[in-house]
C-alpha positions as CSV (number, residue, x, y, z in Angstrom):
1,M,105.9,110.1,90.4
2,P,107.7,106.2,90.2
3,E,106.7,103.5,87.9
4,K,103.7,101.5,89.2
5,L,104.6,97.5,90.1
6,E,102.7,94.3,89.4
7,I,102.8,91.8,91.4
8,T,101.4,88.7,90.8
9,N,102.4,85.2,92.9
10,N,101.8,81.5,91.9
11,I,100.1,80.7,95.0
12,R,97.5,78.2,93.3
13,T,99.3,76.6,91.1
14,L,102.3,76.5,94.4
15,R,99.1,74.8,96.0
16,F,97.9,72.8,93.8
17,F,101.6,71.4,94.0
18,A,101.2,70.5,97.5
19,H,99.1,68.1,97.9
20,E,96.4,70.5,96.8
21,M,96.9,72.3,99.5
22,T,93.0,73.7,100.8
23,Q,93.4,77.9,101.1
24,Q,92.5,77.1,104.3
25,E,94.5,74.9,105.3
26,L,97.5,78.1,104.5
27,A,95.7,80.6,106.0
28,E,96.4,78.0,108.8
29,K,100.1,77.2,108.4
30,A,100.9,81.6,107.7
31,G,98.8,82.2,110.7
32,V,96.0,84.7,109.1
33,S,92.4,84.1,107.9
34,R,91.7,82.2,104.1
35,Q,89.6,85.4,103.0
36,T,92.9,87.2,103.3
37,I,94.8,84.0,101.1
38,I,92.1,84.9,98.3
39,A,92.5,88.5,98.6
40,V,96.1,87.4,98.4
41,E,96.1,84.4,95.7
42,A,93.4,87.1,93.6
43,G,95.6,89.6,93.1
44,K,93.2,92.0,95.3
45,Y,95.2,92.4,98.0
46,S,99.0,93.0,98.4
47,P,101.0,91.5,101.2
48,S,103.0,92.9,103.9
49,L,106.5,90.9,103.8
50,E,106.2,89.7,106.5
51,L,103.6,87.1,105.7
52,A,104.7,86.7,102.5
53,F,108.1,85.0,104.1
54,R,105.4,83.8,106.3
55,I,103.2,81.4,103.1
56,A,106.6,80.9,101.5
57,D,108.0,79.5,104.2
58,A,104.7,77.4,104.2
59,F,105.5,75.8,100.7
60,G,108.8,75.8,101.6
61,V,110.2,77.0,99.3
62,P,111.9,80.7,98.7
63,I,110.0,84.0,98.1
64,T,111.0,84.3,94.5
65,E,108.9,81.4,94.0
66,V,105.8,82.7,95.4
67,F,105.5,86.2,94.2
68,S,107.3,88.9,91.5
69,Y,106.7,91.2,90.2
70,T,107.3,93.7,86.9
71,K,107.2,96.6,86.6
């Protein structure tokens, strides 16, 4: 059985350093609902690879600065 991966994110921190970007502003930049950003930020939902890249692009950083995983 494969090991379970725990995916974590730095969205809250990145929003703070992006002039305290709101969840709504990030949602609009990433093309999703605010509820989706809330769920991703809280770790309750793992985004698709496409959405993960769109979130990283909204901050202007590599995807590895937004998301990480541990086994």
